[in-house]
N, C-alpha and C positions, 0 to 999 in steps of 0.2 A: 504494499500499500504506499502510495506516495505522500509526502508531507506537503502541506500548504506553504507557499512562499510567504515570507514576512512582507507585509505591505509597506512600501516606501512612502513616508509622508509627502515627499515631493510629487509623487504620482497622484496622491489624493488631492493635493492642491491643484495640480494640473487638470484633474478630472472636472473640477468646478468650472473651468474655462474651456472644456473640451467641446469642439464642434464636430459632431459625427459626420455631417455632410461633407465638411472640408476634408476630414480624414479619408472618407470614401473616395473623394475626388483625387486626393493625393495618391492613394493606393492604386486606383485605376490608371492614373498617369504613369506612375513609376513601374508598374508591373504589366503594362499593355504589351511591351516588347520582350517580356520575360521568356526564356527558352521553355518550351512546352513539349515534353517527351510523348504526350498523348497524341500529337498530330500524326505520328507514324502509325498509330493504331486505329485512327479514325473513329474514336468514341469519346466525344467530349460533351459532357452534360452541362457544364458551367465553365465560364472563363477562368483562366489561371489567376487573374487578380482576385476573384471571389474566393478561391481557396486560400490565398495569401491573406485576405481580409478576415476570414474566419479564424485562421491560425493566430493572427495578431490580436484580434479582439479577445479570443479565448485566453491567450497568454496574458494580456493586460488585465483580465478579470480573474486571474489566479490559477488558471489551468496549468498543471505540470506535466501531463501525459497526453498522448494522442487520443486515448480513450476519453479523457476529460474534455478535450477540445471537441471531439465528435458529439459527446453528450451535450456540451454547451451549445453547439450549433443547432442541435435538435430542439433544445429548450428555447432558443432565441429565434426560432424560425419566423415568428410574427414580427419581431423587432427588425430582423434583416429585410423582411418584405416591405415593411413600412419605410425603412431607410432607403432602400434601393428602388422602390416604386414597382417592383415586379417580383414574383416568387421564384426563388431558386431552390432546388432541392438541397437538403442538408447533406454535406459530404459525409460519407461513412468513414468508419475507422480505417478500412482498407484503402480508401481513396486518399485520405490524409497521409497514411503511412507510405504508400507508394510515392506520393508526391515528394515527401521529405527524403525518402531513400534514393529516388532517381534524380533528384535535382542536384546539379553540380555545385559544390561549395563555392566555387568562384563566382557563379551567377548570383548567389546570395550576398557575397562580399561586396559586390558592386552596388547592392541596394541597401547598404547599411545605414545610410543617412537620408531619411525622408523628413523634411521639415517644411511643409507648405506655409505660405504667408498667413499670419494670424494664429498659427497653431503654437501652443505653449509647450507641447511635449517635444523635447529635443531628440535628435537621432540617436543619442546614447541609449535610449530605452529600447530602440529597435535592434541595436546591436545585441542586447541580451536576449531578445525574442528569437533571433535566428542564430 
């Protein structure tokens, strides 16, 4: 069983100023050209940026494992639908696992700093996420 992360007070302060829509737009922009190994297999249910968004949101909400992130995505399905304006299926454990296993570390290293205008969370939090 995994232990919950200790909540950093600076993250709590930043969450008060958090603009979810700006965060989504930043993730869409940053991950729109992200290498996607699924294109070779021809089976894409949701865009790659959506998987990254789910992982990052789950991480920021305290998820420590892929299983917890998958459960978080399922529990927050309505929130994601309202935020994105359209329903996407919740990624399963295996989808998240395969994404993380097959993604090249160098591709993630290039995405370490995402800091859209007006966003108070610095890229240093994203470094810990990936």
